[in-house]
C-alpha positions in Angstrom: 110.4 243.0 165.6 108.0 246.3 166.3 109.8 249.6 167.1 106.4 251.2 168.0 103.2 250.6 169.4 99.9 251.9 167.9 100.2 255.0 169.7 103.8 255.8 168.9 105.1 255.2 171.9 108.4 253.7 171.6 108.8 250.1 172.6 111.9 251.0 174.1 110.0 253.2 176.4 107.0 251.1 177.1 106.7 248.1 179.8 105.1 245.2 179.9 103.6 243.2 183.1 102.4 239.6 182.7 100.0 239.3 185.8 99.1 235.9 187.0 97.0 235.0 190.5 100.1 233.7 192.0 100.7 230.4 194.2 102.5 229.0 197.1 104.2 226.5 194.9 107.4 228.0 193.5 107.4 225.4 190.1 103.8 227.4 189.2 105.1 231.0 190.1 108.3 230.3 187.9 106.5 228.8 184.8 105.2 233.1 184.6 109.0 234.0 184.4 109.4 231.7 181.3 106.3 232.8 180.0 107.8 236.4 180.4 111.3 235.7 179.0 109.6 234.4 176.1 107.4 236.9 175.7 110.5 239.3 176.1 112.7 237.3 172.9 109.5 237.1 170.4 107.8 240.6 170.7 110.1 243.3 170.3 109.6 244.7 174.0 112.5 244.7 176.2 110.9 245.8 179.2 109.3 242.6 180.2 108.4 241.8 184.1 106.4 239.3 185.5 103.9 239.8 188.5 101.5 237.9 190.6 98.4 239.2 192.2 99.2 237.6 195.2 100.7 234.7 197.5 104.5 235.3 195.6 106.6 238.2 194.7 107.1 240.4 192.5 104.1 242.0 193.1 102.3 244.1 190.9 103.7 247.1 193.1 107.3 245.8 192.6 107.1 244.8 188.6 106.1 248.8 188.4 108.7 250.2 189.9 111.1 247.7 187.9 110.0 248.7 184.7 110.3 252.5 185.7 113.2 252.0 186.2 114.5 250.7 183.5 113.0 253.7 181.6 109.3 253.0 180.8 107.1 256.3 180.5 104.2 253.8 179.6 103.8 250.5 181.4 100.8 247.9 180.0 99.6 245.4 182.1 98.4 241.9 180.4 96.2 239.7 183.1 97.8 236.5 182.2 94.2 234.7 182.7 91.7 232.7 180.2 88.5 234.3 181.6 87.5 237.7 182.1 86.5 237.6 185.7 86.6 239.5 189.4 90.3 239.4 189.4 91.1 240.6 186.0 88.4 243.2 185.6 88.2 244.8 188.6 91.3 243.4 191.5 94.0 244.0 189.2 93.1 247.2 187.4 92.6 248.3 191.0 95.7 247.0 192.2 97.7 248.5 189.0 96.1 251.8 189.4 97.2 252.2 193.0 100.9 250.9 191.8 101.0 253.8 189.1 100.0 256.4 191.7 103.4 256.7 192.5 104.4 257.4 188.9 102.0 260.5 187.9 104.2 260.9 185.0 103.8 257.0 183.7 100.7 255.9 181.3 99.5 253.0 182.0 96.4 250.9 180.4 95.4 247.5 181.7 94.3 244.7 178.8 91.9 241.9 178.5 92.5 238.6 179.3 93.1 236.2 176.9 89.6 235.2 176.3 88.1 234.0 173.5 90.8 233.6 170.4 91.2 231.1 167.8 95.1 230.8 168.5 94.0 229.2 172.1 92.2 226.8 170.5 95.4 225.5 168.5 97.3 226.0 171.2 94.6 223.1 172.8 94.9 221.5 169.8 98.5 220.6 169.8 98.4 219.6 173.2 96.1 217.0 172.3 98.3 216.0 169.6 101.1 216.1 171.7 99.3 214.1 174.5 98.5 211.3 171.6 102.0 211.3 169.7 103.9 210.8 172.9 101.5 207.5 173.8 99.5 209.7 176.5 102.4 210.6 178.5 103.5 214.0 178.4 106.7 215.2 180.1 104.1 216.3 183.2 102.7 212.5 183.2 106.0 211.4 183.0 107.7 212.8 186.2 105.0 211.2 187.7 105.5 207.5 185.8 102.2 207.6 183.7 99.3 209.4 182.7 97.8 210.2 186.0 94.0 210.4 184.4 94.6 206.8 183.3 96.2 205.8 186.6 92.9 207.3 188.2 90.7 206.0 186.3 92.0 202.4 186.7 92.5 202.5 189.9 88.9 203.7 190.4 87.7 200.8 188.2 89.3 198.3 190.0 87.7 199.2 193.6 84.7 199.6 191.9 84.7 203.2 192.3 
């Protein structure tokens, strides 16, 4: 586990905020909490907070404040998005700058979104293999009585659609 980031800043003083879009569905928002917890366990960073850009709490300002309360003197914000669209390149950096303005002594950075990376290809391949290994009934589909895509295709075929 790391003890200092590339700037020499102590990992103990660095807060990480993982930002997604936010959803009206609690289960979608809860997933980011799990992502943040897993990142905390595996990264060496002790201050890790989830934030939602909109529609749910915690907001970016709330997560920023939580990092500072825990002793962060640097906050690195990661847009948990696949592509570098408007939210990750414009909206989130603006919202982070607004939140950071309340803490002028805290250094703040925003990373690129997930983007293109061979690790993403490996994750996609793992999901495909998981679907194949589980008879095309993953944990999501199992709770719905089977693969929804197969059910929809079968229904369309039987109705001529």
